[in-house]
C-alpha positions in Angstrom: 17.3 -46.8 -65.4 19.2 -43.7 -64.9 20.9 -43.5 -61.5 19.3 -40.1 -60.3 15.7 -41.8 -61.4 16.9 -45.1 -59.4 18.2 -42.2 -56.1 14.6 -40.9 -56.6 12.6 -44.2 -56.1 14.7 -45.2 -53.4 14.1 -42.7 -51.6 10.2 -42.8 -52.3 10.2 -46.0 -50.8 12.0 -45.0 -47.5 9.7 -42.0 -47.5 6.5 -44.7 -47.9 8.3 -47.2 -45.4 8.7 -44.2 -42.5 4.7 -43.5 -43.0 3.7 -46.8 -42.1 5.5 -47.2 -39.5 4.9 -44.2 -38.3 1.2 -44.4 -39.2 0.9 -48.0 -37.4 2.7 -46.5 -34.1 0.2 -44.1 -33.6 -2.9 -45.2 -34.2 -1.3 -48.7 -31.7 -1.2 -45.6 -29.8 -4.9 -45.2 -29.4 -7.8 -46.9 -27.6 -10.1 -49.4 -29.1 -12.7 -46.7 -28.4 -10.8 -44.4 -30.2 -9.8 -46.2 -33.2 -13.9 -47.2 -32.9 -14.6 -43.8 -33.4 -12.1 -43.3 -36.5 -13.8 -46.6 -37.9 -11.1 -48.6 -37.9 -10.6 -52.1 -35.5 -7.4 -52.2 -34.0 -7.1 -55.7 -36.4 -6.7 -53.4 -39.2 -4.0 -51.2 -37.9 -1.5 -52.7 -40.1 -4.0 -52.4 -43.6 -5.2 -48.8 -42.6 -1.3 -47.7 -42.8 -0.7 -50.1 -46.2 -3.1 -47.7 -47.7 -2.1 -44.9 -46.1 2.1 -45.4 -47.4 1.0 -46.4 -50.9 
């Protein structure tokens, strides 16, 4: 794998990790009622964040 492709891959992975963490942080700050309005149960936050970051 050329170095530029490798560097791009690392950058993409870091952005996805950042998006995953930001999504968890933002959803975790919502109340249960607000999450329910979005159709998300509190125990689903990590899964929603994972799907968002893909």
